[in-house]
C-alpha positions in Angstrom: 75.9 46.6 108.5 73.3 44.0 107.6 75.4 40.8 107.8 77.7 39.6 110.6 80.2 36.8 110.3 80.9 35.1 113.6 82.6 32.0 114.8 84.4 30.0 117.4 87.5 27.9 117.8 88.2 24.9 119.9 91.5 23.0 120.2 92.1 19.4 121.4 95.6 18.2 121.3 96.6 18.6 117.6 93.1 19.1 116.3 91.2 22.3 115.7 87.4 22.7 115.4 86.3 26.0 113.8 82.6 26.9 113.6 81.5 29.8 111.4 78.1 31.3 110.8 76.6 34.2 108.9 73.8 36.1 110.6 71.4 38.7 109.2 71.8 41.5 111.7 68.4 43.0 110.9 66.3 39.9 111.2 68.6 37.8 113.5 68.2 34.8 111.2 71.1 32.5 110.6 71.8 32.4 106.8 74.6 29.9 106.7 76.8 27.9 109.0 79.6 25.3 108.8 82.1 23.5 110.9 85.7 22.6 110.0 87.7 19.9 111.8 91.4 19.9 110.9 94.7 18.6 112.1 97.0 21.4 113.4 100.0 20.8 111.2 100.6 24.1 109.3 98.6 26.9 110.9 99.1 29.3 108.0 97.9 26.9 105.3 95.0 25.9 107.6 94.2 29.6 107.9 94.2 30.0 104.1 92.1 26.9 103.7 89.4 28.1 106.1 89.4 31.6 104.7 89.0 30.2 101.2 86.0 28.1 102.2 84.3 30.9 104.1 84.9 33.4 101.3 83.5 31.0 98.7 80.4 30.3 100.9 79.8 34.0 101.4 80.1 34.7 97.6 77.6 32.0 96.9 75.1 33.2 99.6 75.3 36.9 99.2 76.5 37.9 95.7 77.4 35.6 92.9 75.3 32.5 93.5 76.4 29.0 92.8 78.9 30.1 90.1 81.2 31.3 92.9 81.7 27.7 94.0 82.6 26.8 90.4 85.3 29.5 90.3 86.7 28.4 93.6 87.2 24.8 92.3 89.7 26.1 89.8 92.5 27.2 92.2 93.8 26.5 95.6 95.7 29.8 95.8 93.8 32.2 98.1 95.7 35.2 96.7 94.8 34.4 93.1 91.1 33.8 94.0 90.9 37.1 96.0 92.4 39.0 93.0 89.9 37.3 90.7 86.9 38.2 92.8 88.1 41.8 93.0 88.5 41.8 89.2 84.9 40.5 88.7 83.5 43.2 90.9 85.0 45.7 88.5 83.9 43.9 85.3 80.1 44.1 85.0 79.9 47.7 86.1 81.0 48.4 82.5 83.2 51.4 83.0 86.5 52.2 81.3 88.2 52.7 84.7 86.7 49.6 86.2 87.8 47.5 83.2 91.3 48.8 83.5 91.4 47.7 87.1 89.7 44.3 86.2 92.4 43.6 83.7 95.2 44.6 86.0 93.9 42.4 88.9 93.3 39.5 86.5 96.9 39.6 85.5 97.9 39.7 89.2 95.7 36.6 89.7 97.5 34.8 86.9 100.9 35.8 88.4 99.8 34.1 91.6 98.5 31.0 89.8 99.1 30.8 86.1 97.0 27.6 85.8 93.9 29.4 87.1 91.6 29.6 84.1 89.1 32.2 85.2 91.3 35.3 85.1 92.2 34.5 81.5 88.5 34.5 80.7 88.0 37.8 82.6 90.7 39.4 80.5 88.9 38.2 77.4 85.7 39.8 78.5 87.5 43.1 79.2 89.0 43.0 75.7 85.6 42.4 74.2 84.1 45.4 76.0 87.1 47.5 74.9 86.3 46.6 71.3 82.6 47.2 71.9 83.0 50.7 73.3 86.2 51.8 71.6 88.2 52.1 74.8 91.4 50.9 73.2 93.7 52.3 70.5 92.6 49.5 68.2 89.2 47.7 68.3 90.6 44.9 66.1 93.6 44.4 68.4 91.2 44.2 71.4 89.1 41.7 69.6 92.1 39.6 68.7 93.4 39.8 72.2 90.1 38.5 73.5 90.3 35.5 71.1 93.9 34.8 72.2 92.9 34.8 75.9 90.0 32.5 75.2 92.3 30.1 73.3 94.7 30.2 76.3 91.7 29.3 78.6 90.6 26.6 76.2 94.1 25.0 76.4 93.6 24.8 80.2 90.0 23.4 80.1 87.9 23.0 77.0 84.9 22.3 79.1 84.8 25.6 80.9 81.3 27.2 80.0 82.6 30.7 79.6 85.0 29.5 76.9 82.0 28.5 74.9 79.8 31.5 75.7 82.6 33.8 74.7 83.1 31.8 71.5 79.4 32.4 70.9 79.9 36.1 71.2 82.8 35.9 68.7 80.5 34.2 66.2 77.8 36.7 66.9 80.1 39.6 66.0 81.1 37.8 62.9 77.5 37.5 61.8 77.4 33.7 62.4 74.1 33.7 64.4 73.3 30.0 64.3 76.8 29.0 65.5 76.6 31.6 68.2 73.4 29.9 69.5 75.0 26.5 69.4 78.0 27.7 71.4 75.7 29.3 73.9 73.6 26.2 74.3 76.8 24.2 75.0 77.7 26.7 77.7 74.3 26.3 79.3 74.6 22.5 79.4 78.0 22.8 81.0 76.8 25.4 83.6 73.1 25.2 84.2 73.4 27.5 87.3 75.8 30.1 85.9 74.0 33.5 85.8 76.5 35.2 83.5 76.2 32.4 80.9 72.4 32.7 80.9 72.5 36.5 80.6 75.0 36.4 77.7 72.9 33.6 76.1 69.9 36.0 76.3 72.0 38.6 74.5 72.7 36.1 71.7 69.1 35.0 71.5 67.9 38.6 71.3 70.1 39.3 68.3 68.7 36.1 66.7 65.2 37.5 67.1 64.2 34.9 69.7 63.0 37.4 72.2 60.7 35.2 74.3 63.5 32.7 74.8 65.9 35.5 75.7 63.4 36.7 78.4 63.4 33.2 79.9 67.2 33.2 80.0 67.6 36.6 81.5 65.0 36.0 84.2 66.8 32.8 85.2 70.1 34.8 85.3 68.4 37.2 87.8 67.2 34.3 89.9 70.6 32.7 90.0 72.7 35.7 91.0 71.5 37.7 94.1 73.7 40.7 93.2 73.2 40.8 89.4 74.6 43.6 87.2 72.2 46.3 86.1 72.7 45.5 82.4 70.6 42.3 82.9 67.6 44.6 83.2 68.5 46.5 80.0 68.6 43.2 78.1 65.1 42.4 79.5 63.7 45.8 78.6 64.9 45.5 75.0 63.2 42.1 74.6 59.9 43.5 76.0 60.2 46.3 73.4 60.4 43.9 70.5 57.5 41.9 71.8 55.4 45.1 71.9 55.2 45.0 75.7 56.0 48.7 75.9 54.8 49.4 79.4 56.7 46.4 80.7 59.8 47.7 78.8 59.4 51.1 80.5 59.0 49.7 84.0 62.0 47.5 83.5 64.1 50.4 82.1 63.3 52.4 85.3 64.6 49.5 87.4 67.7 49.4 85.2 68.3 53.1 85.8 67.8 52.9 89.6 70.1 49.9 89.9 72.7 51.5 87.6 72.8 54.6 89.8 72.8 52.8 93.1 75.7 50.6 91.9 77.5 53.5 90.2 77.2 51.6 86.9 76.3 54.6 84.8 78.3 54.0 81.6 75.1 52.5 80.0 72.6 55.2 81.1 72.4 56.4 77.5 70.8 53.0 76.7 68.2 53.7 79.4 67.2 56.9 77.6 67.2 55.1 74.2 64.9 52.5 75.5 62.6 55.2 76.9 62.6 57.0 73.5 61.7 53.9 71.5 58.9 52.9 73.8 57.5 56.4 74.1 57.3 56.6 70.3 55.4 53.4 70.2 53.0 54.6 72.9 52.4 58.0 71.1 54.1 60.0 73.9 56.0 62.3 71.5 57.2 65.0 73.9 58.6 62.4 76.3 60.3 60.6 73.5 62.0 63.7 72.3 63.1 64.6 75.8 64.5 61.1 76.2 66.4 61.3 72.9 68.1 64.6 74.0 69.2 62.7 77.2 70.7 59.9 75.0 73.0 62.5 73.4 73.7 64.2 76.8 74.9 60.9 78.3 76.7 59.7 75.1 77.6 62.7 72.8 79.1 60.3 70.2 75.9 58.3 69.8 74.3 58.2 66.4 72.3 55.7 64.4 75.4 55.2 62.2 77.4 54.4 65.3 74.7 52.0 66.5 74.8 50.0 63.2 78.2 48.7 64.2 76.6 47.0 67.3 73.1 46.2 66.1 74.0 42.6 65.4 70.5 41.4 64.6 70.1 38.5 62.3 67.0 40.1 60.8 68.0 43.6 59.7 64.4 44.7 60.1 64.8 44.5 63.8 67.5 47.1 63.8 65.7 49.2 61.3 62.5 49.2 63.5 64.6 50.4 66.4 66.2 53.2 64.3 62.8 54.3 62.9 61.6 54.9 66.4 64.8 56.7 67.4 64.5 58.9 64.3 61.0 59.9 65.3 62.3 60.8 68.7 64.9 63.1 67.1 68.1 61.0 66.9 69.9 60.9 63.6 
């Protein structure tokens, strides 16, 4: 165990003083500490309040970065916040089973606090991924459910950044690339320290052909979130490929694979092999390209260039065709 949370409690008449600190057990360094002074009125509500504050601080320090403090401002219900955090942990691994759990826990978070906006947004993300990967009976129904959840979230707070970044994704999927960027830019203004918003904005910028700007966005996302999802690195590798930085793309793809396996986020490993195949073709490493192409099909038997056309949302169709030319050379049809 690398981290230890320790604390002390002192009581004076009707007042409590609670001190909490987080220690790195390996180095012995104190990473975070705080003190809470409260009147001893309702011990159970006080317990929830302190647990809420400590939990939020730990999420900020160890995993999600400053955006965790943003989520915590939206509810005072500890049960709802805990359910939401559990749901988020399932989301970005991008697995069918994980997304089922994320949706279930998000609904439980809403049941505990129906005015808490973030679970609605999480359900919208799950529906978007279901549409993207064909994990539901109807892609169109999943897409419409995502829009419905975003509109429900918008009714609670039109200034929530993920309302706008999700709207950007909707416009991207509808081929409205410029509007998608505008929505993403508004989300960035609203949440300059939100890693997910920056990463999704990088996704939007890549499909707009603005690869250098996308790299800036994804690098900032990585800095902002200590425990970032593996797909951040896949996004970065694809941008390097389009900027003809093939060796950087391969190095980043290897990091993507290692992180995916270590986190058990293996649903996108086919993309790792596709990135290898494209870059090996560009470097003239034909045998390695063909081997990588075979692994694409092994990881995702339903993969084909025709399937990929549904998700290659590039504004300039030449970008998708370039990718497909390289994959054809590697042996994918």
